[in-house]
C-alpha positions as CSV (number, residue, x, y, z in Angstrom):
1,X,0.0,0.0,0.0
2,X,1.3,3.5,-0.9
3,X,0.0,6.4,1.0
4,X,0.5,10.2,1.0
5,X,0.9,11.9,4.3
6,X,-0.3,15.5,4.3
7,X,1.6,17.4,6.9
8,X,-1.1,20.1,7.3
9,X,-3.3,17.4,8.9
10,X,-3.1,17.4,12.7
11,X,-2.0,13.8,13.1
12,X,1.0,14.4,10.7
13,X,2.0,17.8,12.0
14,X,4.5,16.3,14.4
15,X,6.7,15.5,11.4
16,X,6.7,19.1,10.2
17,X,7.4,21.0,13.4
18,X,9.7,22.6,14.4
19,X,10.4,23.9,11.0
20,X,13.8,25.3,12.3
21,X,15.8,23.2,14.8
22,X,14.9,23.8,18.4
23,X,17.5,22.4,20.8
24,X,17.6,18.6,20.1
25,X,14.3,18.7,18.2
26,X,14.4,18.9,14.4
27,X,11.6,18.2,11.9
28,X,11.8,15.0,9.9
29,X,13.2,16.5,6.7
30,X,16.0,18.3,8.4
31,X,17.0,15.0,10.0
32,X,16.9,13.2,6.7
33,X,19.0,15.8,4.9
34,X,21.6,15.7,7.7
35,X,21.8,11.9,7.5
36,X,22.2,11.9,3.7
37,X,24.8,14.8,3.7
38,X,26.9,13.0,6.3
39,X,26.9,9.8,4.3
40,X,25.1,7.8,7.0
41,X,22.1,6.8,4.8
42,X,21.8,6.5,1.0
43,X,19.0,8.2,-1.0
44,X,17.6,6.5,-4.1
45,X,16.2,8.2,-7.1
46,X,12.4,8.6,-7.4
47,X,11.8,6.9,-10.8
48,X,9.2,7.9,-13.3
49,X,7.0,4.9,-12.4
50,X,7.0,5.9,-8.8
51,X,8.3,2.6,-7.5
52,X,11.2,2.4,-5.1
53,X,14.3,0.5,-6.2
54,X,17.0,0.1,-3.6
55,X,19.9,-1.0,-5.9
56,X,23.4,0.5,-6.2
57,X,22.6,1.7,-9.8
58,X,19.6,3.7,-8.5
59,X,21.5,5.3,-5.6
60,X,21.9,9.1,-5.7
61,X,25.2,10.8,-5.6
62,X,24.7,13.3,-2.8
63,X,25.7,16.4,-4.8
64,X,23.5,15.3,-7.7
65,X,20.4,15.2,-5.5
66,X,21.3,18.5,-3.8
67,X,21.9,20.3,-7.1
68,X,18.7,18.9,-8.6
69,X,16.6,20.5,-5.9
70,X,18.7,23.7,-5.6
71,X,19.9,23.0,-2.0
72,X,23.1,25.0,-1.3
73,X,25.9,23.1,0.3
74,X,29.6,23.2,1.1
75,X,31.9,20.4,0.4
76,X,34.3,19.0,3.0
77,X,35.4,16.0,0.9
78,X,33.9,13.6,-1.6
79,X,31.7,12.0,1.1
80,X,30.7,14.6,3.6
81,X,28.8,17.8,2.9
82,X,27.9,20.8,5.1
83,X,24.4,22.3,4.8
84,X,23.4,25.3,6.9
85,X,20.0,25.0,8.6
86,X,18.8,28.1,6.7
87,X,19.5,26.3,3.4
88,X,17.5,23.2,4.2
89,X,14.0,23.6,2.6
90,X,12.3,22.1,5.6
91,X,9.3,24.4,5.3
92,X,8.6,23.4,1.7
93,X,8.4,19.6,2.4
94,X,4.6,19.5,3.1
95,X,4.0,15.8,2.4
96,X,5.6,12.4,2.2
97,X,4.9,9.3,0.3
98,X,5.2,6.1,2.3
99,X,5.0,2.4,1.4
100,X,3.4,0.0,3.9
101,X,3.5,-3.7,4.1
102,X,0.9,-5.6,6.1
103,X,1.7,-9.2,7.0
104,X,0.9,-12.0,9.4
105,X,3.9,-13.4,11.2
106,X,3.1,-17.1,11.9
107,X,6.1,-17.4,14.3
108,X,4.8,-14.7,16.7
109,X,1.1,-15.0,15.7
110,X,0.9,-11.2,15.1
111,X,-0.5,-9.1,12.3
112,X,1.7,-6.1,11.6
113,X,1.6,-3.1,9.3
114,X,5.0,-1.5,8.9
115,X,6.5,1.3,6.8
116,X,9.1,0.0,4.4
117,X,10.0,3.1,2.3
118,X,9.6,6.9,2.6
119,X,9.8,9.7,0.2
120,X,9.7,13.5,1.0
121,X,7.7,15.6,-1.4
122,X,8.8,19.2,-2.0
123,X,6.0,21.8,-2.6
124,X,7.3,24.8,-4.5
125,X,5.5,27.8,-5.8
126,X,5.9,29.3,-9.2
127,X,7.4,32.7,-10.0
128,X,4.2,34.5,-9.0
129,X,3.5,32.3,-5.9
130,X,0.2,31.0,-7.4
131,X,0.7,27.5,-8.6
132,X,2.3,25.0,-6.3
133,X,4.2,22.1,-8.0
134,X,5.0,18.9,-6.0
135,X,8.3,17.2,-6.5
136,X,8.9,13.7,-5.1
137,X,12.6,13.9,-4.1
138,X,14.0,10.5,-3.4
139,X,13.2,7.2,-1.7
140,X,14.7,6.0,1.6
141,X,14.8,2.4,2.7
142,X,13.1,2.6,6.1
143,X,15.5,0.0,7.5
144,X,18.4,2.3,6.8
145,X,16.8,5.3,8.7
146,X,15.0,3.6,11.5
147,X,18.0,3.4,13.9
148,X,18.4,7.2,13.6
149,X,14.6,7.8,13.8
150,X,14.7,5.8,17.0
151,X,17.1,8.3,18.6
152,X,15.2,11.4,17.6
153,X,12.5,12.7,20.0
154,X,9.1,13.7,18.7
155,X,6.5,15.9,20.4
156,X,3.0,14.7,19.3
157,X,0.8,16.9,21.5
158,X,0.3,20.6,21.8
159,X,-0.8,20.2,25.4
160,X,2.0,18.1,26.7
161,X,5.5,19.5,26.0
162,X,7.2,16.3,27.1
163,X,8.6,14.3,24.1
164,X,7.4,10.9,25.0
165,X,8.3,9.0,21.8
166,X,10.7,8.9,18.9
167,X,10.1,9.3,15.2
168,X,10.5,5.6,14.9
169,X,7.8,5.0,17.6
170,X,5.5,7.2,15.6
171,X,5.8,5.2,12.4
172,X,5.9,1.8,14.2
173,X,2.7,2.6,16.0
174,X,1.1,3.8,12.8
175,X,0.1,7.1,14.3
176,X,0.1,9.0,11.0
177,X,-2.9,9.6,8.8
178,X,-2.5,8.9,5.1
179,X,-4.7,8.5,2.0
180,X,-4.0,5.5,-0.3
181,X,-2.8,6.6,-3.7
182,X,-1.6,3.3,-5.1
183,X,-1.4,-0.4,-4.4
184,X,1.0,-3.0,-5.8
185,X,-0.8,-4.1,-9.0
186,X,0.0,-5.8,-12.2
187,X,-0.3,-2.7,-14.4
188,X,1.5,-0.4,-11.8
189,X,-1.4,2.1,-12.0
190,X,-2.2,4.8,-9.6
191,X,-5.7,5.1,-8.3
192,X,-6.0,8.4,-10.1
193,X,-5.3,6.6,-13.4
194,X,-8.4,4.4,-13.2
195,X,-10.7,6.4,-10.9
196,X,-12.6,8.9,-13.1
197,X,-13.4,11.5,-10.4
198,X,-13.0,12.3,-6.7
199,X,-16.1,10.3,-5.8
200,X,-14.9,7.1,-7.3
201,X,-11.4,7.7,-5.9
202,X,-12.8,8.0,-2.4
203,X,-14.9,4.9,-2.9
204,X,-11.9,2.9,-4.1
205,X,-9.8,4.1,-1.1
206,X,-12.6,3.0,1.3
207,X,-12.9,-0.4,-0.5
208,X,-9.1,-1.1,0.0
209,X,-9.2,0.1,3.6
210,X,-12.1,-2.3,4.2
211,X,-10.3,-5.2,2.6
212,X,-7.4,-4.7,5.0
213,X,-9.7,-4.6,8.0
214,X,-11.6,-7.7,6.8
215,X,-8.4,-9.6,6.2
216,X,-7.2,-8.9,9.7
217,X,-10.6,-9.8,11.2
218,X,-10.7,-13.1,9.4
219,X,-7.3,-14.0,10.9
220,X,-8.7,-13.7,14.4
221,X,-12.0,-15.3,13.5
222,X,-13.9,-12.1,14.1
223,X,-17.4,-12.1,12.5
224,X,-18.1,-8.9,10.5
225,X,-21.5,-7.3,11.3
226,X,-24.1,-7.8,8.7
227,X,-24.7,-4.5,7.1
228,X,-27.4,-5.7,4.7
229,X,-30.5,-3.5,4.9
230,X,-33.5,-5.6,5.8
231,X,-36.8,-4.1,4.7
232,X,-39.8,-4.5,7.0
233,X,-42.3,-7.1,5.8
234,X,-45.2,-5.6,3.9
235,X,-48.6,-6.1,5.4
236,X,-50.7,-8.3,3.1
237,X,-54.1,-7.0,2.3
238,X,-57.0,-9.0,3.8
239,X,-59.3,-10.2,1.1
240,X,-62.9,-11.1,1.8
241,X,-63.5,-14.8,2.1
242,X,-65.9,-16.0,-0.5
243,X,-68.0,-19.0,0.6
244,X,-69.4,-21.3,-1.9
245,X,-73.2,-21.6,-1.7
246,X,-75.3,-24.6,-2.7
């Protein structure tokens, strides 16, 4: 399942704030850029078909990725790059694509949904600030970044200033809210390519979500409620009894 996370939604806002680093707190994109610039994690090109491909041939050279998205940097050597916080376009990354895998682990008898890949999406305005264009930047293998996500605190509540979880906790516990835009399918089509309008798109998203819930319920033998509408029985009209006469 591929989802898009809109960072303007309340459940996802924790990934966006603080836009500028605040003590040991940074937003998700700032952390990602720092990890890539220091050579700790690789970034992989976002291909035209939208699929992630974690192979050496698809791995970005750091300076190629930074040049492509006009991110200013200073070079220390061929591996490490320095990027000032002011040059990181953290405020322009307003959404992410993620890929989820849902599976049943027979060994532990658990059903799990985990994120396997993540892609920041840059939202940039035109020259006159009217039209916003979205640029998917690169794919990250979640296994590569999860150790660093696990060490980075995240504040998920506006009412409680105590950071009680990490970015990894946030993804592992599926606390985000994302709309499905694609599933793994034979023709590699987006929902938008076979749904003719917003209504059919919404219906298809709901159908897929229901399939996931139904599959999990069947694993545990949970009976789904019968939602079939039963119409009340119609009253039959009483007809007069005609008696035969001799």
